[in-house]
Jmol script that loads the backbone (N, CA, C; Angstrom):
load data "model"
ATOM      1  N   MET A   1       4.828  62.271 -19.843  1.00  0.00           N
ATOM      2  CA  MET A   1       4.298  63.693 -19.591  1.00  0.00           C
ATOM      3  C   MET A   1       5.157  64.563 -20.631  1.00  0.00           C
ATOM      4  N   THR A   2       4.036  65.726 -21.138  1.00  0.00           N
ATOM      5  CA  THR A   2       4.608  66.872 -21.943  1.00  0.00           C
ATOM      6  C   THR A   2       5.097  68.035 -21.040  1.00  0.00           C
ATOM      7  N   GLY A   3       5.943  68.826 -21.886  1.00  0.00           N
ATOM      8  CA  GLY A   3       6.321  70.080 -21.116  1.00  0.00           C
ATOM      9  C   GLY A   3       5.262  70.886 -20.894  1.00  0.00           C
ATOM     10  N   SER A   4       4.351  71.118 -21.419  1.00  0.00           N
ATOM     11  CA  SER A   4       2.897  71.771 -20.735  1.00  0.00           C
ATOM     12  C   SER A   4       2.399  71.019 -19.535  1.00  0.00           C
ATOM     13  N   GLU A   5       2.224  70.285 -19.386  1.00  0.00           N
ATOM     14  CA  GLU A   5       1.772  69.301 -18.450  1.00  0.00           C
ATOM     15  C   GLU A   5       2.713  69.313 -17.363  1.00  0.00           C
ATOM     16  N   THR A   6       4.007  69.349 -17.456  1.00  0.00           N
ATOM     17  CA  THR A   6       4.782  69.927 -16.217  1.00  0.00           C
ATOM     18  C   THR A   6       4.771  71.078 -15.662  1.00  0.00           C
ATOM     19  N   CYS A   7       4.651  72.124 -16.791  1.00  0.00           N
ATOM     20  CA  CYS A   7       4.640  73.564 -16.138  1.00  0.00           C
ATOM     21  C   CYS A   7       3.346  73.917 -16.201  1.00  0.00           C
ATOM     22  N   GLU A   8       2.103  73.423 -16.242  1.00  0.00           N
ATOM     23  CA  GLU A   8       0.796  74.228 -16.544  1.00  0.00           C
ATOM     24  C   GLU A   8       0.580  73.141 -15.023  1.00  0.00           C
ATOM     25  N   PRO A   9      -0.630  74.067 -14.621  1.00  0.00           N
ATOM     26  CA  PRO A   9      -1.047  75.276 -14.821  1.00  0.00           C
ATOM     27  C   PRO A   9      -0.576  76.489 -13.748  1.00  0.00           C
ATOM     28  N   ALA A  10       1.113  76.075 -13.427  1.00  0.00           N
ATOM     29  CA  ALA A  10       1.720  77.104 -12.892  1.00  0.00           C
ATOM     30  C   ALA A  10       1.956  78.334 -13.565  1.00  0.00           C
ATOM     31  N   LEU A  11       2.230  78.150 -14.689  1.00  0.00           N
ATOM     32  CA  LEU A  11       2.681  79.397 -15.952  1.00  0.00           C
ATOM     33  C   LEU A  11       1.571  80.134 -16.276  1.00  0.00           C
ATOM     34  N   ARG A  12       0.239  79.190 -16.254  1.00  0.00           N
ATOM     35  CA  ARG A  12      -0.875  79.635 -16.982  1.00  0.00           C
ATOM     36  C   ARG A  12      -0.604  80.358 -18.580  1.00  0.00           C
ATOM     37  N   ALA A  13       0.080  79.450 -19.354  1.00  0.00           N
ATOM     38  CA  ALA A  13       0.540  80.076 -20.643  1.00  0.00           C
ATOM     39  C   ALA A  13      -0.738  78.872 -21.826  1.00  0.00           C
ATOM     40  N   VAL A  14      -0.479  77.505 -21.469  1.00  0.00           N
ATOM     41  CA  VAL A  14      -1.116  76.828 -22.295  1.00  0.00           C
ATOM     42  C   VAL A  14      -2.601  76.655 -21.760  1.00  0.00           C
ATOM     43  N   VAL A  15      -3.768  77.545 -21.770  1.00  0.00           N
ATOM     44  CA  VAL A  15      -4.895  77.353 -21.075  1.00  0.00           C
ATOM     45  C   VAL A  15      -5.766  76.282 -21.366  1.00  0.00           C
ATOM     46  N   GLU A  16      -5.606  75.882 -22.718  1.00  0.00           N
ATOM     47  CA  GLU A  16      -6.714  75.208 -23.102  1.00  0.00           C
ATOM     48  C   GLU A  16      -5.588  73.767 -23.796  1.00  0.00           C
ATOM     49  N   PRO A  17      -5.683  73.065 -23.310  1.00  0.00           N
ATOM     50  CA  PRO A  17      -4.917  72.198 -24.130  1.00  0.00           C
ATOM     51  C   PRO A  17      -6.062  71.227 -24.361  1.00  0.00           C
ATOM     52  N   LEU A  18      -5.509  70.817 -25.764  1.00  0.00           N
ATOM     53  CA  LEU A  18      -6.458  70.012 -26.441  1.00  0.00           C
ATOM     54  C   LEU A  18      -5.941  68.637 -26.736  1.00  0.00           C
ATOM     55  N   GLY A  19      -5.165  67.872 -25.985  1.00  0.00           N
ATOM     56  CA  GLY A  19      -4.594  66.587 -26.184  1.00  0.00           C
ATOM     57  C   GLY A  19      -5.327  65.168 -26.515  1.00  0.00           C
ATOM     58  N   GLU A  20      -6.582  65.229 -26.132  1.00  0.00           N
ATOM     59  CA  GLU A  20      -7.574  64.003 -26.548  1.00  0.00           C
ATOM     60  C   GLU A  20      -8.101  64.459 -27.780  1.00  0.00           C
ATOM     61  N   SER A  21      -8.664  65.587 -28.125  1.00  0.00           N
ATOM     62  CA  SER A  21      -9.172  65.689 -29.356  1.00  0.00           C
ATOM     63  C   SER A  21      -7.981  65.684 -30.707  1.00  0.00           C
ATOM     64  N   ALA A  22      -6.835  66.195 -30.196  1.00  0.00           N
ATOM     65  CA  ALA A  22      -5.865  66.684 -31.224  1.00  0.00           C
ATOM     66  C   ALA A  22      -5.471  65.075 -31.605  1.00  0.00           C
ATOM     67  N   MET A  23      -5.185  64.240 -30.618  1.00  0.00           N
ATOM     68  CA  MET A  23      -4.808  62.906 -30.694  1.00  0.00           C
ATOM     69  C   MET A  23      -5.741  61.999 -31.995  1.00  0.00           C
ATOM     70  N   ALA A  24      -7.124  62.163 -31.403  1.00  0.00           N
ATOM     71  CA  ALA A  24      -8.319  61.505 -32.159  1.00  0.00           C
ATOM     72  C   ALA A  24      -8.364  62.195 -33.583  1.00  0.00           C
ATOM     73  N   GLN A  25      -7.859  63.399 -33.620  1.00  0.00           N
ATOM     74  CA  GLN A  25      -7.820  64.018 -34.862  1.00  0.00           C
ATOM     75  C   GLN A  25      -6.569  63.447 -35.973  1.00  0.00           C
ATOM     76  N   ALA A  26      -5.869  63.502 -35.347  1.00  0.00           N
ATOM     77  CA  ALA A  26      -4.133  62.681 -35.879  1.00  0.00           C
ATOM     78  C   ALA A  26      -4.644  61.524 -36.235  1.00  0.00           C
ATOM     79  N   GLU A  27      -5.039  60.450 -35.743  1.00  0.00           N
ATOM     80  CA  GLU A  27      -5.438  59.192 -35.794  1.00  0.00           C
ATOM     81  C   GLU A  27      -6.373  59.065 -36.984  1.00  0.00           C
ATOM     82  N   ALA A  28      -7.400  60.010 -37.064  1.00  0.00           N
ATOM     83  CA  ALA A  28      -8.270  59.700 -38.120  1.00  0.00           C
ATOM     84  C   ALA A  28      -7.491  60.125 -38.928  1.00  0.00           C
ATOM     85  N   MET A  29      -6.369  61.092 -39.239  1.00  0.00           N
ATOM     86  CA  MET A  29      -5.824  61.914 -40.459  1.00  0.00           C
ATOM     87  C   MET A  29      -4.573  60.667 -40.743  1.00  0.00           C
ATOM     88  N   ASP A  30      -4.135  59.727 -39.921  1.00  0.00           N
ATOM     89  CA  ASP A  30      -2.946  58.606 -40.351  1.00  0.00           C
ATOM     90  C   ASP A  30      -3.908  57.584 -40.835  1.00  0.00           C
ATOM     91  N   ALA A  31      -5.320  57.176 -40.647  1.00  0.00           N
ATOM     92  CA  ALA A  31      -5.868  56.312 -41.227  1.00  0.00           C
ATOM     93  C   ALA A  31      -6.519  56.656 -42.705  1.00  0.00           C
ATOM     94  N   ASP A  32      -6.439  58.123 -43.047  1.00  0.00           N
ATOM     95  CA  ASP A  32      -6.808  58.161 -44.361  1.00  0.00           C
ATOM     96  C   ASP A  32      -5.289  58.890 -45.205  1.00  0.00           C
ATOM     97  N   ARG A  33      -4.326  58.295 -44.964  1.00  0.00           N
ATOM     98  CA  ARG A  33      -3.217  58.840 -45.670  1.00  0.00           C
ATOM     99  C   ARG A  33      -3.389  58.652 -47.190  1.00  0.00           C
ATOM    100  N   GLY A  34      -4.236  58.321 -47.800  1.00  0.00           N
ATOM    101  CA  GLY A  34      -4.404  58.611 -48.993  1.00  0.00           C
ATOM    102  C   GLY A  34      -5.284  59.728 -49.790  1.00  0.00           C
ATOM    103  N   ARG A  35      -5.470  60.825 -48.834  1.00  0.00           N
ATOM    104  CA  ARG A  35      -6.379  61.336 -49.161  1.00  0.00           C
ATOM    105  C   ARG A  35      -5.384  62.694 -49.770  1.00  0.00           C
ATOM    106  N   ALA A  36      -5.771  63.663 -50.885  1.00  0.00           N
ATOM    107  CA  ALA A  36      -4.989  64.099 -51.709  1.00  0.00           C
ATOM    108  C   ALA A  36      -4.913  65.520 -50.773  1.00  0.00           C
ATOM    109  N   ALA A  37      -3.581  65.868 -50.787  1.00  0.00           N
ATOM    110  CA  ALA A  37      -3.030  67.088 -50.200  1.00  0.00           C
ATOM    111  C   ALA A  37      -3.717  68.512 -50.545  1.00  0.00           C
ATOM    112  N   ARG A  38      -3.978  69.436 -49.898  1.00  0.00           N
ATOM    113  CA  ARG A  38      -4.158  70.577 -50.516  1.00  0.00           C
ATOM    114  C   ARG A  38      -3.695  71.719 -50.239  1.00  0.00           C
ATOM    115  N   ALA A  39      -2.970  72.762 -51.052  1.00  0.00           N
ATOM    116  CA  ALA A  39      -2.228  73.368 -51.056  1.00  0.00           C
ATOM    117  C   ALA A  39      -3.023  74.651 -50.110  1.00  0.00           C
ATOM    118  N   LEU A  40      -2.238  75.206 -49.119  1.00  0.00           N
ATOM    119  CA  LEU A  40      -2.588  76.406 -48.025  1.00  0.00           C
ATOM    120  C   LEU A  40      -3.009  77.325 -48.928  1.00  0.00           C
ATOM    121  N   GLY A  41      -3.889  77.876 -48.692  1.00  0.00           N
ATOM    122  CA  GLY A  41      -4.380  79.304 -49.478  1.00  0.00           C
ATOM    123  C   GLY A  41      -3.853  80.466 -48.450  1.00  0.00           C
ATOM    124  N   PRO A  42      -4.086  81.567 -49.105  1.00  0.00           N
ATOM    125  CA  PRO A  42      -3.779  82.648 -48.359  1.00  0.00           C
ATOM    126  C   PRO A  42      -4.497  82.870 -47.029  1.00  0.00           C
ATOM    127  N   THR A  43      -4.156  83.247 -46.007  1.00  0.00           N
ATOM    128  CA  THR A  43      -4.596  83.454 -44.803  1.00  0.00           C
ATOM    129  C   THR A  43      -5.218  84.675 -45.053  1.00  0.00           C
ATOM    130  N   ASP A  44      -6.605  84.425 -43.836  1.00  0.00           N
ATOM    131  CA  ASP A  44      -7.650  85.789 -44.083  1.00  0.00           C
ATOM    132  C   ASP A  44      -6.923  86.555 -42.806  1.00  0.00           C
ATOM    133  N   HIS A  45      -6.875  87.847 -43.084  1.00  0.00           N
ATOM    134  CA  HIS A  45      -6.527  88.755 -41.958  1.00  0.00           C
ATOM    135  C   HIS A  45      -7.688  89.001 -40.710  1.00  0.00           C
ATOM    136  N   ASP A  46      -8.457  88.086 -40.369  1.00  0.00           N
ATOM    137  CA  ASP A  46      -9.340  88.083 -39.202  1.00  0.00           C
ATOM    138  C   ASP A  46      -8.780  88.304 -38.020  1.00  0.00           C
ATOM    139  N   GLN A  47      -9.694  89.375 -37.441  1.00  0.00           N
ATOM    140  CA  GLN A  47      -8.629  89.830 -36.288  1.00  0.00           C
ATOM    141  C   GLN A  47      -8.924  88.879 -35.365  1.00  0.00           C
ATOM    142  N   ASP A  48      -9.519  87.830 -35.057  1.00  0.00           N
ATOM    143  CA  ASP A  48      -8.890  86.735 -34.038  1.00  0.00           C
ATOM    144  C   ASP A  48      -8.793  85.257 -34.517  1.00  0.00           C
ATOM    145  N   GLN A  49      -7.529  85.369 -34.852  1.00  0.00           N
ATOM    146  CA  GLN A  49      -6.839  84.054 -35.621  1.00  0.00           C
ATOM    147  C   GLN A  49      -7.216  82.597 -34.518  1.00  0.00           C
ATOM    148  N   ARG A  50      -7.835  82.603 -33.308  1.00  0.00           N
ATOM    149  CA  ARG A  50      -7.932  82.023 -32.317  1.00  0.00           C
ATOM    150  C   ARG A  50      -9.063  80.918 -32.255  1.00  0.00           C
ATOM    151  N   ARG A  51      -9.510  81.290 -33.336  1.00  0.00           N
ATOM    152  CA  ARG A  51     -11.008  80.903 -33.101  1.00  0.00           C
ATOM    153  C   ARG A  51     -11.323  78.945 -33.630  1.00  0.00           C
ATOM    154  N   LEU A  52     -11.794  78.083 -32.689  1.00  0.00           N
ATOM    155  CA  LEU A  52     -11.733  77.094 -32.924  1.00  0.00           C
ATOM    156  C   LEU A  52     -13.131  76.173 -32.871  1.00  0.00           C
ATOM    157  N   GLN A  53     -13.552  75.494 -34.043  1.00  0.00           N
ATOM    158  CA  GLN A  53     -15.096  75.257 -33.967  1.00  0.00           C
ATOM    159  C   GLN A  53     -15.501  74.584 -32.580  1.00  0.00           C
ATOM    160  N   GLY A  54     -16.268  74.958 -32.224  1.00  0.00           N
ATOM    161  CA  GLY A  54     -16.882  74.338 -30.998  1.00  0.00           C
ATOM    162  C   GLY A  54     -16.297  74.474 -29.610  1.00  0.00           C
ATOM    163  N   LEU A  55     -15.176  75.550 -29.399  1.00  0.00           N
ATOM    164  CA  LEU A  55     -14.888  75.905 -28.352  1.00  0.00           C
ATOM    165  C   LEU A  55     -14.971  77.294 -28.156  1.00  0.00           C
ATOM    166  N   PRO A  56     -14.852  78.129 -26.806  1.00  0.00           N
ATOM    167  CA  PRO A  56     -15.346  79.521 -26.595  1.00  0.00           C
ATOM    168  C   PRO A  56     -14.028  79.951 -26.979  1.00  0.00           C
ATOM    169  N   ASN A  57     -13.784  81.371 -27.361  1.00  0.00           N
ATOM    170  CA  ASN A  57     -12.957  82.116 -27.820  1.00  0.00           C
ATOM    171  C   ASN A  57     -13.203  83.616 -27.073  1.00  0.00           C
ATOM    172  N   SER A  58     -13.061  83.277 -25.458  1.00  0.00           N
ATOM    173  CA  SER A  58     -13.082  84.649 -24.713  1.00  0.00           C
ATOM    174  C   SER A  58     -12.309  85.428 -25.111  1.00  0.00           C
ATOM    175  N   ASN A  59     -11.200  85.494 -25.647  1.00  0.00           N
ATOM    176  CA  ASN A  59     -10.179  86.742 -25.961  1.00  0.00           C
ATOM    177  C   ASN A  59     -10.024  87.397 -24.818  1.00  0.00           C
ATOM    178  N   GLY A  60     -10.095  86.622 -23.647  1.00  0.00           N
ATOM    179  CA  GLY A  60      -9.568  87.037 -22.126  1.00  0.00           C
ATOM    180  C   GLY A  60     -10.788  87.698 -21.464  1.00  0.00           C
ATOM    181  N   ILE A  61     -11.696  87.802 -22.313  1.00  0.00           N
ATOM    182  CA  ILE A  61     -12.907  88.411 -21.438  1.00  0.00           C
ATOM    183  C   ILE A  61     -14.143  87.527 -20.691  1.00  0.00           C
ATOM    184  N   PRO A  62     -14.129  87.446 -19.601  1.00  0.00           N
ATOM    185  CA  PRO A  62     -15.052  86.293 -19.025  1.00  0.00           C
ATOM    186  C   PRO A  62     -16.283  86.309 -19.625  1.00  0.00           C
ATOM    187  N   ALA A  63     -17.290  87.522 -19.990  1.00  0.00           N
ATOM    188  CA  ALA A  63     -18.611  87.559 -20.804  1.00  0.00           C
ATOM    189  C   ALA A  63     -18.670  86.705 -22.109  1.00  0.00           C
ATOM    190  N   LEU A  64     -17.492  86.453 -22.799  1.00  0.00           N
ATOM    191  CA  LEU A  64     -17.337  85.952 -23.663  1.00  0.00           C
ATOM    192  C   LEU A  64     -17.021  84.546 -23.559  1.00  0.00           C
ATOM    193  N   ASN A  65     -16.602  83.626 -22.341  1.00  0.00           N
ATOM    194  CA  ASN A  65     -15.852  82.698 -21.939  1.00  0.00           C
ATOM    195  C   ASN A  65     -16.776  81.359 -22.184  1.00  0.00           C
ATOM    196  N   GLN A  66     -18.203  81.568 -22.537  1.00  0.00           N
ATOM    197  CA  GLN A  66     -19.349  80.386 -22.578  1.00  0.00           C
ATOM    198  C   GLN A  66     -19.736  80.220 -23.995  1.00  0.00           C
ATOM    199  N   ILE A  67     -19.323  80.840 -24.923  1.00  0.00           N
ATOM    200  CA  ILE A  67     -19.859  80.936 -25.965  1.00  0.00           C
ATOM    201  C   ILE A  67     -18.970  80.382 -27.078  1.00  0.00           C
ATOM    202  N   PRO A  68     -19.488  79.030 -27.595  1.00  0.00           N
ATOM    203  CA  PRO A  68     -18.596  78.289 -28.633  1.00  0.00           C
ATOM    204  C   PRO A  68     -18.459  79.022 -29.843  1.00  0.00           C
ATOM    205  N   CYS A  69     -17.428  79.017 -31.018  1.00  0.00           N
ATOM    206  CA  CYS A  69     -17.306  79.088 -32.220  1.00  0.00           C
ATOM    207  C   CYS A  69     -18.001  78.393 -33.105  1.00  0.00           C
ATOM    208  N   VAL A  70     -18.694  78.973 -33.745  1.00  0.00           N
ATOM    209  CA  VAL A  70     -19.643  78.316 -34.673  1.00  0.00           C
ATOM    210  C   VAL A  70     -18.840  77.799 -35.995  1.00  0.00           C
ATOM    211  N   ALA A  71     -17.331  78.420 -36.042  1.00  0.00           N
ATOM    212  CA  ALA A  71     -16.627  77.946 -37.201  1.00  0.00           C
ATOM    213  C   ALA A  71     -15.110  78.304 -36.759  1.00  0.00           C
ATOM    214  N   ASP A  72     -14.536  77.772 -37.530  1.00  0.00           N
ATOM    215  CA  ASP A  72     -12.808  78.136 -37.285  1.00  0.00           C
ATOM    216  C   ASP A  72     -12.585  79.381 -37.929  1.00  0.00           C
ATOM    217  N   ALA A  73     -11.555  80.137 -37.763  1.00  0.00           N
ATOM    218  CA  ALA A  73     -11.005  80.869 -38.208  1.00  0.00           C
ATOM    219  C   ALA A  73     -10.387  80.615 -39.307  1.00  0.00           C
ATOM    220  N   PRO A  74     -10.351  81.506 -40.378  1.00  0.00           N
ATOM    221  CA  PRO A  74      -9.940  80.909 -41.540  1.00  0.00           C
ATOM    222  C   PRO A  74      -8.379  80.688 -41.692  1.00  0.00           C
ATOM    223  N   VAL A  75      -7.501  80.873 -40.597  1.00  0.00           N
ATOM    224  CA  VAL A  75      -6.272  80.588 -40.979  1.00  0.00           C
ATOM    225  C   VAL A  75      -6.459  79.216 -40.434  1.00  0.00           C
ATOM    226  N   VAL A  76      -7.026  79.344 -39.226  1.00  0.00           N
ATOM    227  CA  VAL A  76      -7.305  77.969 -38.539  1.00  0.00           C
ATOM    228  C   VAL A  76      -7.791  76.888 -39.510  1.00  0.00           C
ATOM    229  N   ALA A  77      -8.863  77.321 -40.522  1.00  0.00           N
ATOM    230  CA  ALA A  77      -9.170  76.251 -41.354  1.00  0.00           C
ATOM    231  C   ALA A  77      -8.354  75.954 -42.314  1.00  0.00           C
ATOM    232  N   ASN A  78      -7.578  76.818 -43.075  1.00  0.00           N
ATOM    233  CA  ASN A  78      -6.432  76.825 -43.695  1.00  0.00           C
ATOM    234  C   ASN A  78      -5.490  75.723 -43.311  1.00  0.00           C
ATOM    235  N   LEU A  79      -4.706  75.908 -42.072  1.00  0.00           N
ATOM    236  CA  LEU A  79      -3.912  75.338 -41.690  1.00  0.00           C
ATOM    237  C   LEU A  79      -4.256  73.452 -41.091  1.00  0.00           C
ATOM    238  N   ARG A  80      -5.807  73.483 -40.978  1.00  0.00           N
ATOM    239  CA  ARG A  80      -6.199  72.222 -40.334  1.00  0.00           C
ATOM    240  C   ARG A  80      -6.479  71.436 -42.090  1.00  0.00           C
ATOM    241  N   ALA A  81      -6.413  72.081 -43.120  1.00  0.00           N
ATOM    242  CA  ALA A  81      -6.643  71.421 -44.423  1.00  0.00           C
ATOM    243  C   ALA A  81      -5.292  71.165 -44.704  1.00  0.00           C
ATOM    244  N   GLY A  82      -4.405  71.725 -44.307  1.00  0.00           N
ATOM    245  CA  GLY A  82      -2.950  71.381 -44.477  1.00  0.00           C
ATOM    246  C   GLY A  82      -2.590  70.285 -43.758  1.00  0.00           C
ATOM    247  N   GLY A  83      -3.065  69.686 -43.079  1.00  0.00           N
ATOM    248  CA  GLY A  83      -2.648  68.813 -42.354  1.00  0.00           C
ATOM    249  C   GLY A  83      -2.510  68.740 -40.775  1.00  0.00           C
ATOM    250  N   VAL A  84      -2.582  70.357 -40.184  1.00  0.00           N
ATOM    251  CA  VAL A  84      -1.972  70.810 -39.133  1.00  0.00           C
ATOM    252  C   VAL A  84      -3.039  70.404 -37.639  1.00  0.00           C
ATOM    253  N   VAL A  85      -2.615  69.714 -36.955  1.00  0.00           N
ATOM    254  CA  VAL A  85      -3.868  69.589 -35.731  1.00  0.00           C
ATOM    255  C   VAL A  85      -3.320  70.468 -34.430  1.00  0.00           C
ATOM    256  N   PRO A  86      -4.469  71.056 -34.295  1.00  0.00           N
ATOM    257  CA  PRO A  86      -4.204  71.994 -33.347  1.00  0.00           C
ATOM    258  C   PRO A  86      -3.657  71.321 -32.080  1.00  0.00           C
ATOM    259  N   ILE A  87      -3.049  71.484 -30.901  1.00  0.00           N
ATOM    260  CA  ILE A  87      -3.035  70.689 -29.929  1.00  0.00           C
ATOM    261  C   ILE A  87      -3.095  71.760 -28.557  1.00  0.00           C
ATOM    262  N   GLY A  88      -3.811  72.850 -28.739  1.00  0.00           N
ATOM    263  CA  GLY A  88      -3.764  73.651 -27.399  1.00  0.00           C
ATOM    264  C   GLY A  88      -3.922  75.394 -27.840  1.00  0.00           C
ATOM    265  N   ARG A  89      -4.450  75.798 -26.711  1.00  0.00           N
ATOM    266  CA  ARG A  89      -4.228  77.429 -27.271  1.00  0.00           C
ATOM    267  C   ARG A  89      -3.911  78.351 -25.953  1.00  0.00           C
ATOM    268  N   SER A  90      -3.350  79.152 -26.134  1.00  0.00           N
ATOM    269  CA  SER A  90      -2.650  79.763 -25.132  1.00  0.00           C
ATOM    270  C   SER A  90      -3.478  80.976 -24.458  1.00  0.00           C
ATOM    271  N   SER A  91      -3.185  81.577 -23.371  1.00  0.00           N
ATOM    272  CA  SER A  91      -3.840  82.568 -23.075  1.00  0.00           C
ATOM    273  C   SER A  91      -3.561  83.845 -23.720  1.00  0.00           C
ATOM    274  N   THR A  92      -4.562  84.684 -23.654  1.00  0.00           N
ATOM    275  CA  THR A  92      -4.248  86.087 -24.732  1.00  0.00           C
ATOM    276  C   THR A  92      -4.947  87.071 -23.501  1.00  0.00           C
ATOM    277  N   PRO A  93      -4.086  88.549 -23.745  1.00  0.00           N
ATOM    278  CA  PRO A  93      -4.872  89.622 -22.849  1.00  0.00           C
ATOM    279  C   PRO A  93      -6.037  89.908 -23.586  1.00  0.00           C
ATOM    280  N   GLU A  94      -6.961  90.859 -22.541  1.00  0.00           N
ATOM    281  CA  GLU A  94      -8.225  91.113 -22.910  1.00  0.00           C
ATOM    282  C   GLU A  94      -8.221  91.461 -24.122  1.00  0.00           C
ATOM    283  N   PHE A  95      -9.050  91.819 -24.861  1.00  0.00           N
ATOM    284  CA  PHE A  95      -9.112  91.811 -26.380  1.00  0.00           C
ATOM    285  C   PHE A  95      -7.506  92.084 -27.398  1.00  0.00           C
ATOM    286  N   SER A  96      -6.993  91.429 -26.820  1.00  0.00           N
ATOM    287  CA  SER A  96      -5.319  91.072 -27.117  1.00  0.00           C
ATOM    288  C   SER A  96      -4.814  92.506 -27.598  1.00  0.00           C
ATOM    289  N   LEU A  97      -4.989  93.403 -26.580  1.00  0.00           N
ATOM    290  CA  LEU A  97      -4.650  94.842 -26.606  1.00  0.00           C
ATOM    291  C   LEU A  97      -2.931  94.821 -25.753  1.00  0.00           C
ATOM    292  N   ARG A  98      -2.422  94.170 -25.398  1.00  0.00           N
ATOM    293  CA  ARG A  98      -1.237  94.201 -24.433  1.00  0.00           C
ATOM    294  C   ARG A  98      -0.293  93.521 -24.844  1.00  0.00           C
ATOM    295  N   TRP A  99       1.148  93.580 -25.146  1.00  0.00           N
ATOM    296  CA  TRP A  99       2.397  92.842 -25.431  1.00  0.00           C
ATOM    297  C   TRP A  99       2.392  91.923 -23.916  1.00  0.00           C
ATOM    298  N   PHE A 100       1.642  92.069 -23.069  1.00  0.00           N
ATOM    299  CA  PHE A 100       2.196  90.964 -21.883  1.00  0.00           C
ATOM    300  C   PHE A 100       0.643  90.121 -21.697  1.00  0.00           C
ATOM    301  N   THR A 101       0.681  89.090 -21.227  1.00  0.00           N
ATOM    302  CA  THR A 101      -0.476  88.342 -20.947  1.00  0.00           C
ATOM    303  C   THR A 101      -1.384  88.429 -19.476  1.00  0.00           C
ATOM    304  N   SER A 102      -2.152  88.740 -19.729  1.00  0.00           N
ATOM    305  CA  SER A 102      -3.289  89.197 -18.384  1.00  0.00           C
ATOM    306  C   SER A 102      -4.402  89.155 -18.475  1.00  0.00           C
ATOM    307  N   ASN A 103      -5.096  88.237 -17.871  1.00  0.00           N
ATOM    308  CA  ASN A 103      -6.610  88.527 -18.267  1.00  0.00           C
ATOM    309  C   ASN A 103      -7.458  87.849 -16.757  1.00  0.00           C
ATOM    310  N   PRO A 104      -8.653  88.849 -16.626  1.00  0.00           N
ATOM    311  CA  PRO A 104      -9.477  88.025 -15.358  1.00  0.00           C
ATOM    312  C   PRO A 104      -9.837  86.700 -15.403  1.00  0.00           C
ATOM    313  N   ILE A 105      -9.603  85.864 -16.539  1.00  0.00           N
ATOM    314  CA  ILE A 105      -9.795  84.573 -16.755  1.00  0.00           C
ATOM    315  C   ILE A 105      -8.997  83.637 -16.186  1.00  0.00           C
ATOM    316  N   TYR A 106      -7.827  83.162 -16.883  1.00  0.00           N
ATOM    317  CA  TYR A 106      -6.761  82.677 -16.121  1.00  0.00           C
ATOM    318  C   TYR A 106      -5.422  83.477 -15.341  1.00  0.00           C
ATOM    319  N   GLY A 107      -5.295  84.749 -15.152  1.00  0.00           N
ATOM    320  CA  GLY A 107      -4.511  85.306 -14.347  1.00  0.00           C
ATOM    321  C   GLY A 107      -3.324  85.855 -15.459  1.00  0.00           C
ATOM    322  N   ARG A 108      -2.091  86.136 -14.832  1.00  0.00           N
ATOM    323  CA  ARG A 108      -0.668  86.545 -15.607  1.00  0.00           C
ATOM    324  C   ARG A 108       0.008  85.324 -16.006  1.00  0.00           C
ATOM    325  N   THR A 109       0.234  85.306 -17.330  1.00  0.00           N
ATOM    326  CA  THR A 109       1.204  84.299 -17.718  1.00  0.00           C
ATOM    327  C   THR A 109       2.376  84.276 -17.355  1.00  0.00           C
ATOM    328  N   LEU A 110       2.865  83.123 -16.907  1.00  0.00           N
ATOM    329  CA  LEU A 110       4.564  83.858 -16.147  1.00  0.00           C
ATOM    330  C   LEU A 110       5.639  83.149 -17.109  1.00  0.00           C
ATOM    331  N   ASN A 111       6.990  84.025 -17.143  1.00  0.00           N
ATOM    332  CA  ASN A 111       8.186  83.550 -17.682  1.00  0.00           C
ATOM    333  C   ASN A 111       8.319  82.249 -16.787  1.00  0.00           C
ATOM    334  N   PRO A 112       8.555  81.114 -17.840  1.00  0.00           N
ATOM    335  CA  PRO A 112       9.581  79.881 -16.878  1.00  0.00           C
ATOM    336  C   PRO A 112      10.835  80.258 -16.599  1.00  0.00           C
ATOM    337  N   TRP A 113      11.419  81.164 -16.893  1.00  0.00           N
ATOM    338  CA  TRP A 113      12.675  81.387 -16.282  1.00  0.00           C
ATOM    339  C   TRP A 113      12.844  82.081 -15.442  1.00  0.00           C
ATOM    340  N   ASP A 114      11.399  83.196 -15.188  1.00  0.00           N
ATOM    341  CA  ASP A 114      11.689  84.070 -13.905  1.00  0.00           C
ATOM    342  C   ASP A 114      10.448  84.612 -13.688  1.00  0.00           C
ATOM    343  N   LYS A 115       9.771  83.718 -12.806  1.00  0.00           N
ATOM    344  CA  LYS A 115       8.182  84.088 -12.521  1.00  0.00           C
ATOM    345  C   LYS A 115       8.070  85.046 -12.050  1.00  0.00           C
ATOM    346  N   ALA A 116       9.084  85.947 -11.572  1.00  0.00           N
ATOM    347  CA  ALA A 116       8.657  87.142 -11.133  1.00  0.00           C
ATOM    348  C   ALA A 116       8.469  88.376 -12.331  1.00  0.00           C
TER     349      ALA A 116
END
end "model"
wireframe off; spacefill off
backbone 0.3
color backbone group
């Protein structure tokens, strides 16, 4: 059992675990070890770095929670090209406008050492 599995859903931090798809992607990469490595390019300053193709990216807004992204954010695409396998996404405040995380979809993210 991973740390996020023992703490979630109580903390509401890793709200979109990608365990099965991450394992499938990692196994496919292991099977293709001979592929040429590609240097990471500069990351684009896309406002939303959390877009993962095929998954909705609500940015904490319920109305956006059902719309799947048509492409990865540029930074995610560059990380994938460099061999990174996304394993989950964390919660985010509405429109990413606050320093603490609380939104109407997942609620308030709690500190594991002090849930108050």
